[in-house]
C-alpha positions in Angstrom: -18.4 -1.4 -10.0 -17.2 -3.1 -13.2 -15.3 -6.4 -12.8 -11.6 -6.5 -13.4 -12.1 -8.5 -16.6 -14.5 -6.0 -18.0 -12.2 -3.2 -17.1 -9.4 -4.8 -19.0 -11.5 -5.1 -22.2 -12.8 -1.6 -22.0 -9.6 0.3 -20.9 -6.7 -1.7 -22.4 -5.5 1.4 -24.3 -6.1 3.7 -21.3 -3.1 6.0 -21.0 -4.0 8.5 -18.2 -0.8 9.4 -16.5 -0.6 8.6 -12.8 2.3 7.5 -10.6 1.7 5.7 -7.3 4.3 8.0 -5.7 1.7 10.8 -5.8 0.0 9.1 -2.9 2.8 10.6 -0.9 2.5 14.3 -1.6 5.4 15.5 0.5 8.9 14.5 1.1 10.0 13.2 4.5 9.9 16.0 7.1 9.6 15.7 10.8 8.0 18.9 12.3 9.7 18.9 15.7 13.5 18.9 15.7 13.5 17.1 19.1 11.5 14.2 17.5 13.9 14.2 14.6 16.7 13.4 17.0 14.6 10.6 18.5 13.8 9.2 15.0 17.5 9.0 14.1 17.7 6.2 16.7 14.7 4.2 15.6 15.2 1.6 12.9 13.4 2.2 9.6 11.4 5.2 10.9 8.8 3.3 12.8 6.3 5.7 14.2 3.9 3.2 15.9 3.9 -0.5 16.4 1.2 -2.1 18.6 3.0 -5.4 18.8 6.1 -3.8 20.3 4.3 -1.2 22.3 6.2 1.5 20.4 4.8 5.0 19.9 6.7 8.1 18.9 4.8 11.3 19.8 4.8 14.1 17.4 3.5 15.5 14.1 5.1 13.9 11.0 4.7 14.4 7.3 6.2 12.4 4.4 5.6 9.0 2.9 3.6 7.1 5.5 2.2 3.6 5.3 -0.1 2.2 8.0 -1.6 -1.2 8.4 -5.2 -1.0 9.7 -6.7 -4.5 10.4 -6.5 -6.2 7.0 -6.3 -2.9 5.1 -3.6 -0.4 4.2 -3.7 3.4 4.7 -1.5 5.7 2.6 -1.0 9.2 4.0 1.3 12.2 4.0 0.7 13.1 7.6 0.2 11.6 11.0 -0.1 13.1 14.5 0.6 11.0 17.6 0.1 12.1 21.1 -0.8 10.8 24.6 -3.8 13.1 24.8 -5.4 12.7 21.4 -4.1 9.3 20.3 -3.3 8.8 16.6 -4.8 11.1 13.9 -4.4 10.7 10.2 -5.9 13.3 7.9 -7.2 12.4 4.4 -5.5 9.1 4.2 -6.2 6.7 1.4 -7.7 3.5 2.7 -7.3 0.4 0.5 -8.8 -3.0 1.0 -11.8 -5.3 0.5 -15.3 -4.8 1.9 -18.4 -7.0 1.9 -21.0 -6.0 -0.7 -24.1 -8.2 -0.3 -22.8 -11.7 -1.0 -19.4 -10.8 -2.4 -16.2 -9.0 -1.5 -15.4 -5.8 -3.4 -12.0 -4.0 -3.6 -12.1 -0.3 -2.7 -9.9 2.8 -2.2 -11.3 5.9 -0.5 -10.0 9.0 1.2 -10.9 9.4 4.9 -9.8 10.9 8.2 -8.8 8.4 10.9 -8.7 8.8 14.7 -7.4 6.0 16.9 -8.0 7.2 20.5 -7.1 4.0 22.3 -3.8 2.4 21.2 -4.8 -0.7 23.1 -7.6 -1.6 20.7 -5.0 -2.9 18.2 -7.1 -1.8 15.2 -4.1 0.0 13.9 -1.2 -2.4 13.8 1.6 -0.1 12.7 2.6 3.2 11.0 5.9 3.7 9.3 7.6 6.7 7.7 9.4 5.6 4.6 13.0 6.9 4.6 13.8 9.6 2.0 16.5 7.5 0.4 14.1 4.6 0.0 11.5 6.8 -1.7 14.2 8.2 -4.0 15.0 4.7 -5.2 11.3 4.0 -5.7 10.8 7.2 -7.6 13.7 6.4 -9.9 12.3 3.0 -10.7 8.9 4.3 -11.9 7.9 2.8 -15.2 7.1 5.2 -18.0 3.4 5.6 -18.6 4.2 5.9 -22.3 5.4 2.2 -22.4 3.0 0.3 -24.6 0.6 -2.4 -23.4 0.6 -1.1 -19.8 -2.9 -1.3 -18.3 -4.0 1.6 -16.1 -7.4 0.8 -14.5 -9.8 3.7 -14.1 -11.4 2.2 -11.0 -9.9 0.2 -8.1 -10.4 -3.6 -8.6 -9.4 -6.8 -7.0 -6.9 -9.1 -8.8 -6.6 -11.7 -6.1 -8.3 -12.4 -2.7 -7.4 -15.6 -0.8 -10.5 -16.0 1.3 -12.1 -19.4 1.9 -15.7 -17.9 1.4 -15.2 -15.1 -1.1 -12.2 -16.1 -3.2 -11.2 -13.9 -6.2 -8.5 -15.0 -8.7 -8.0 -13.3 -12.0 -4.3 -14.1 -12.3 -4.6 -16.5 -15.2 -6.8 -14.1 -17.1 -4.0 -11.4 -16.9 -1.1 -13.7 -17.5 1.7 -11.8 -19.2 0.0 -8.4 -18.8 1.5 -5.4 -17.1 -0.8 -3.9 -14.5 0.0 -0.5 -12.9 -0.3 0.5 -9.2 -0.7 -2.9 -7.4 -1.0 -3.0 -3.6 -0.6 -6.4 -2.0 -1.1 -7.7 1.5 1.0 -10.8 2.1 1.8 -12.9 5.2 3.4 -10.4 7.7 3.9 -7.7 5.0 2.7 -5.2 2.5 4.0 -4.7 -1.1 3.4 -1.4 -2.9 4.7 -1.6 -6.4 4.8 0.4 -9.6 3.5 -2.6 -11.6 2.9 -6.3 -11.5 3.2 -9.0 -14.2 1.7 -12.5 -13.9 4.4 -15.0 -15.0 3.9 -18.3 -16.8 3.3 -20.2 -13.6 0.5 -17.8 -12.7 2.5 -16.1 -9.9 2.6 -12.3 -9.6 6.0 -10.6 -10.1 6.2 -7.1 -8.7 8.5 -4.4 -10.0 9.8 -1.3 -8.3 8.6 -2.3 -4.8 8.3 -0.7 -1.4 8.0 -3.5 1.2 6.9 -3.2 4.8 6.9 -6.3 6.8 7.9 -8.3 9.9 10.9 -10.6 10.1 11.1 -13.9 12.0 11.4 -11.9 15.3 8.3 -9.8 14.4 10.5 -6.7 14.0 9.2 -4.2 11.4 11.5 -3.6 8.4 11.3 -1.4 5.3 13.0 -2.1 2.1 13.1 -1.3 -1.6 13.4 -4.1 -4.2 13.5 -3.8 -8.0 11.8 -7.1 -8.5 9.9 -9.5 -6.2 8.3 -12.8 -7.3 5.7 -14.1 -4.8 3.9 -17.4 -4.6 0.2 -16.6 -4.7 -0.4 -19.0 -1.8 1.2 -16.5 0.7 -0.8 -13.5 -0.7 -3.9 -12.3 1.2 -4.9 -9.9 -1.6 -3.7 -8.0 -4.6 -5.6 -4.8 -5.4 -5.0 -2.7 -8.5 -5.6 1.0 -7.6 -7.8 2.9 -10.0 -6.4 6.2 -11.2 -9.8 8.0 -10.8 -9.9 7.2 -7.1 -6.2 8.2 -6.7 -6.6 11.8 -8.0 -6.6 14.2 -5.0 
């Protein structure tokens, strides 16, 4: 896989149209009306939370974000039951994996089956509320805007790891990078774009944020702009448009 720096040089003028919102192919819809009634009483549409021993049985479709170990799963469906556990079909897994003596960013489609909720591999799954997704959709940056960088292949922008550190923030200072996904302390940021400011810190625009508060309660929010100190970021991955086409 080409490095992020090489990708910038080769694909700076790349203008293939892709919006991150296409990760979520369907609008919020809960299959069983009985579960819909239950969901109305659950803050922020939390479907599963291993820390709170919370699990809502049912089949759900919509804009679903799951945290799986130190990775993120995007999906438009999830099935939760006592008999079968948790099933996600054709979710997009995003994260880093070890490749010989280095860490490489990846995004790949896969099916997931978590049979034992006590193994804690899956930390949580949340269904983004429709009104939040509407705000996110409205804030999408035009792909016709000049100087916006769309990467063909998924690449790592930042990885804060004591053994396999990756940091390309200074190289991309002032640039506009599309489709970033960031894992931060106690949270996930999914944004339309990220710009590296003059201090070398990433500034995310048009953001969906899933994270825990001081009481470890899950919250979902939309923010137009979020500036984050790179010291609290675990990773930033720029999703490649080739991998995102389904």
